[in-house]
matplotlib code that plots the C-alpha trace (Angstrom):
import matplotlib.pyplot as plt

x = [-22.7, -22.1, -21.9, -18.7, -19.0, -16.8, -15.1, -13.0, -9.8, -8.5, -4.9, -2.8, 0.6, -0.4, 0.0, 0.9, -2.0, -1.2, 1.1, 3.5, 7.1, 6.3, 3.5, 5.7, 8.6, 6.4, 5.1, 8.5, 10.0, 7.5, 7.6, 11.4, 11.8, 10.2, 12.8, 10.6, 11.1, 14.8, 16.6, 20.0, 21.5, 19.9, 23.3, 24.0, 20.5, 19.3, 22.0, 21.3, 17.6, 17.4, 20.4, 20.2, 17.1, 14.3, 15.7, 16.4, 13.5, 10.6, 10.4, 11.0, 8.3, 5.9, 6.0, 5.3, 2.3, 1.0, 0.9, -1.5, -3.5, -7.2, -9.9, -10.8, -7.2, -4.3, -5.3, -4.4, -6.6, -9.5, -9.6, -9.0, -12.0, -14.1, -13.1, -14.0, -17.4, -18.1, -17.2, -19.2, -22.2, -21.7, -21.4, -24.0, -23.9, -20.2, -18.1, -15.4, -12.6, -9.6, -6.2, -2.8, 0.5, 2.0, 0.1, -3.6, -6.0, -3.7, -3.8, -4.4, -7.4, -9.0, -8.5, -9.9, -13.0, -13.6, -13.0, -15.5, -18.0, -17.7, -15.8, -14.6, -12.7, -10.9, -10.5, -7.2, -6.9, -3.7, -4.3, -1.1, -1.9, 1.6, 3.1, 6.3, 8.0, 8.1, 4.4, 2.1, 4.4, 4.7, 0.9, 0.9, 3.7, 1.6, -1.4, 0.6, 2.2, -1.2, -2.5, 0.5, -1.2, -4.7, -6.0, -8.5, -7.5, -9.8, -9.2, -7.4, -7.8, -4.8, -5.1, -1.4, -2.0, -4.3, -1.8, -3.6, -7.2, -9.6, -11.6, -8.4, -7.2, -10.6, -10.6, -7.2, -8.1, -11.3, -9.3, -6.7, -9.4, -11.1, -7.8, -7.1, -10.6, -10.1, -6.5, -5.9, -3.7, -0.1, 3.1, 4.0, 2.0, 4.3, 3.5, 5.3, 5.5, 7.0, 10.6, 12.3, 16.0, 17.4, 18.7, 15.2, 14.4, 17.7, 16.8, 13.5, 10.9, 8.8, 7.6, 9.2, 7.5, 4.1, 4.6, 5.4, 2.4, 0.1, 1.7, 1.5, -2.1, -3.2, -1.2, -2.7, -6.2, -5.7, -4.0, -1.0, 2.0, 5.3, 6.8, 3.8, 4.3, 7.0, 7.3, 9.5, 10.1, 9.8, 10.4, 13.9, 15.4, 19.0, 22.2, 22.0, 20.9, 17.1, 15.0, 15.5, 14.6, 13.9, 10.8, 12.3, 15.4, 13.2, 10.9, 13.9, 15.2, 11.9, 11.8, 15.2, 13.7, 10.9, 8.3, 6.4, 3.2, 3.1, 0.5, 1.6, -0.4, 0.8, -1.0, 0.7, -1.0, -4.6, -5.2, -3.6, -1.0, 2.2, 4.1, 1.5, 0.1, 3.4, 6.2, 4.6, 1.9, 4.1, 7.8, 8.0, 5.8, 8.3, 11.1, 9.4, 8.5, 12.0, 13.5, 11.4, 8.2, 4.9, 2.0, 2.0, -1.1, -1.2, -3.9, -5.4, -5.3, -8.4, -9.3, -13.0, -14.0, -17.0, -14.9, -12.3, -14.9, -16.2, -12.8, -12.7, -16.2, -15.1, -12.0, -14.0, -16.7, -14.0, -12.5, -15.9, -16.6, -13.3, -14.0, -17.6]
y = [-9.4, -6.2, -6.7, -5.4, -2.5, -2.9, -0.3, -0.5, 1.4, 1.5, 2.7, 3.6, 5.2, 8.9, 11.6, 15.3, 17.6, 19.6, 19.1, 21.8, 21.7, 22.8, 20.2, 17.4, 18.4, 18.1, 14.8, 13.3, 14.6, 12.6, 9.5, 9.3, 10.0, 6.7, 4.1, 1.4, 3.0, 4.1, 2.5, 4.2, 5.8, 9.2, 10.9, 9.8, 10.1, 13.5, 15.6, 13.6, 13.9, 17.6, 18.8, 16.8, 14.7, 17.1, 20.2, 18.3, 15.8, 17.9, 20.2, 17.3, 15.1, 18.0, 18.3, 14.6, 14.9, 17.8, 15.4, 13.0, 15.2, 14.8, 17.5, 16.0, 15.8, 13.3, 10.0, 7.9, 10.1, 10.2, 6.4, 5.8, 8.0, 6.2, 2.9, 4.1, 5.3, 2.1, -0.1, 2.1, 1.5, -2.2, -1.9, 0.7, -0.2, -0.2, 3.0, 2.9, 5.4, 6.2, 7.1, 7.6, 6.6, 9.9, 13.2, 13.6, 12.3, 11.4, 7.9, 9.2, 11.3, 8.3, 6.3, 9.1, 9.2, 5.5, 5.9, 8.8, 6.6, 4.1, 1.4, -1.4, -3.4, -2.0, -4.1, -2.7, -3.2, -1.9, -1.5, -3.4, -6.8, -8.2, -7.8, -5.8, -4.3, -1.0, -0.8, -3.1, -3.1, 0.7, 0.8, -1.3, 0.9, 4.0, 2.6, 1.4, 4.9, 6.5, 3.7, 4.6, 7.9, 6.6, 5.6, 3.1, 1.3, -0.8, -4.4, -4.7, -7.2, -6.6, -8.0, -8.8, -9.1, -10.7, -11.8, -15.0, -14.3, -15.9, -12.6, -10.6, -13.1, -13.1, -9.3, -9.2, -11.9, -10.1, -6.9, -8.8, -10.6, -7.2, -5.8, -8.9, -8.6, -4.9, -4.9, -8.6, -11.0, -9.6, -11.4, -10.8, -10.0, -8.2, -8.2, -5.1, -4.8, -2.0, -2.9, -3.0, -3.2, -6.7, -6.4, -6.3, -9.6, -11.1, -10.1, -11.9, -9.7, -12.2, -9.6, -11.3, -14.6, -12.8, -11.2, -14.5, -16.1, -13.5, -13.8, -17.6, -17.6, -15.2, -17.0, -20.4, -19.0, -17.5, -20.6, -18.6, -20.4, -19.7, -17.9, -15.5, -13.7, -12.2, -10.7, -7.6, -4.8, -1.0, 2.3, 1.6, 4.4, 5.0, 3.2, -0.1, -3.3, -3.7, -6.7, -7.7, -8.0, -4.3, -3.4, -0.6, -2.7, -5.7, -3.6, -2.1, -5.6, -7.4, -6.0, -7.5, -10.9, -10.6, -9.3, -6.5, -6.3, -6.2, -5.4, -4.4, -4.8, -3.6, -5.9, -4.4, -1.0, -1.0, 2.5, 4.2, 6.7, 8.4, 5.1, 3.5, 6.4, 8.2, 5.7, 2.7, 4.1, 7.0, 6.4, 2.7, 2.8, 5.2, 2.8, 0.0, 1.9, 3.4, -0.1, -1.3, -2.4, -1.8, -2.1, -1.3, -1.2, -0.5, -2.4, 0.0, -0.7, -2.2, 1.1, 1.2, -1.6, -3.6, -6.8, -4.9, -3.6, -7.2, -8.3, -5.7, -6.7, -10.3, -9.5, -7.5, -10.1, -12.8, -10.8, -10.2, -13.9, -14.7, -12.2, -13.4]
z = [30.5, 28.5, 24.8, 23.3, 20.9, 17.9, 15.7, 12.6, 12.0, 8.4, 8.2, 5.2, 4.8, 4.3, 1.8, 1.6, 2.1, -1.0, -4.1, -2.9, -1.8, 1.7, 2.2, 0.7, 2.9, 6.1, 5.0, 4.0, 7.3, 9.3, 7.1, 6.9, 10.6, 11.5, 12.5, 11.0, 7.7, 8.0, 10.9, 10.4, 13.5, 14.1, 14.4, 10.9, 9.5, 10.7, 8.8, 5.7, 5.9, 6.8, 5.0, 1.7, 1.2, 2.2, 0.4, -2.8, -2.9, -1.8, -4.8, -7.2, -5.6, -5.4, -9.2, -9.5, -7.2, -9.3, -12.3, -10.5, -8.2, -8.4, -8.0, -4.6, -3.5, -3.4, -5.1, -2.1, 0.2, -2.3, -2.7, 1.0, 1.9, -0.7, 0.9, 4.3, 3.1, 1.2, 4.2, 6.5, 4.3, 4.6, 8.4, 9.4, 13.1, 13.5, 13.3, 10.6, 10.9, 8.7, 10.0, 8.3, 9.8, 8.5, 7.9, 8.1, 9.3, 12.1, 13.5, 17.1, 16.0, 14.4, 17.6, 19.7, 17.5, 18.1, 21.8, 22.0, 20.2, 23.1, 21.2, 23.4, 20.7, 17.7, 14.6, 13.2, 9.4, 7.9, 4.2, 3.2, 1.9, 2.5, 6.0, 6.3, 9.4, 7.5, 7.0, 9.0, 12.0, 11.9, 12.1, 15.2, 16.7, 16.0, 17.7, 20.7, 21.1, 21.4, 23.7, 26.0, 26.7, 27.4, 30.8, 29.3, 26.2, 24.1, 23.1, 19.8, 16.9, 14.7, 11.1, 10.3, 6.6, 4.0, 1.3, 0.5, 1.6, -1.0, -1.3, -2.0, -4.6, -6.2, -6.4, -8.0, -10.5, -11.5, -12.1, -14.2, -16.3, -17.0, -18.2, -20.4, -21.9, -22.7, -24.0, -24.9, -23.0, -22.8, -23.5, -19.8, -16.7, -14.2, -10.5, -9.1, -5.3, -3.3, -2.3, 1.0, 1.9, 1.5, 5.0, 6.5, 4.8, 6.0, 9.5, 9.4, 7.7, 5.7, 3.2, 0.2, 1.1, 1.5, -2.0, -3.5, -1.8, -3.4, -6.8, -6.7, -5.7, -8.4, -11.1, -10.1, -10.0, -13.5, -14.9, -16.0, -17.5, -15.6, -18.6, -18.8, -15.5, -13.3, -9.8, -9.3, -6.7, -7.3, -5.5, -4.1, -2.0, -0.9, -1.7, 0.3, -1.5, -1.9, -2.9, -6.5, -9.4, -9.8, -11.8, -13.9, -14.9, -15.7, -17.9, -19.8, -20.5, -21.6, -25.2, -25.9, -25.0, -27.4, -25.0, -26.8, -24.8, -21.0, -18.3, -14.8, -11.6, -8.2, -5.7, -2.6, -3.1, -1.8, -3.4, -6.3, -5.4, -6.7, -6.9, -9.2, -11.2, -11.9, -11.3, -13.0, -15.3, -16.7, -16.0, -16.5, -19.5, -21.0, -20.1, -21.9, -25.1, -25.3, -25.0, -28.0, -26.3, -28.1, -25.7, -22.0, -19.7, -16.0, -14.2, -11.5, -7.8, -6.3, -4.8, -3.9, -6.2, -4.9, -4.6, -2.6, -0.1, 0.1, 1.2, 3.9, 5.0, 5.2, 7.2, 9.7, 10.1, 10.6, 13.4, 15.0, 14.9, 16.7, 19.4, 20.0]

ax = plt.figure().add_subplot(projection="3d")
ax.plot(x, y, z, "-o")
ax.set_aspect("equal")
plt.show()
């Protein structure tokens, strides 16, 4: 019997190819056209997207990207490539490819590379620790769309999420302990997750439960008292109700309650990006200090930390064991 050849496909959201208005516009147009992200009727959404959002937001967002751009490129791309290289080093006999749901490297190109390498079974690892229909499910959709054009499709192991995986919790705890050791234990540790519309949760998306599961597991592992940590949601978009409490509003209120020193971690982001490096580390720090806070530290994403790569390795090996 022929032995299956495995391949690993890491998938993240995507990023503009340059910190320019035109590149950001191309990226946002693709991202915000996905019905998993915005499920409003196309007759209503297209005029708003193309006539209002893209012309106004693209130049503004490009300036924000310029403030966090690295020599090697977009932070999310730089760290994602480092993750890919580090995992490939741990799995020398298994091809590891990186694809983005939006932008480059395109998801279909990554699948084609695995196909050309003779892969029979793809282990699909979306780099979103907590499942949501707007992220993890969008990855599944993207893979399925490309499979629809292939005569021979490989077997697929889809890792839905890893919100409570012991190696993930251990990596987060290690990062938090290092921050406490460097800056002192704060009055409040804030777990900030990307938000989604409340309607998605009402319709069955279990994202809020998965975020709470991560927060609870980390807090228990660290032995944190209930009054020393909080969970909030950031990066809301549009006018409809989103999950609460909001990160920015919470941060503005904390100093009035005697909280003068906070540290913020964003467990839902596997790689640092605009939403962590600019929105949290810069904008929300300003909100906190202006409201009377004194000390604010952002705890970096796990990025290509060795414990993060160990998590990926364990996830892959678990899938290989199940398929044996």
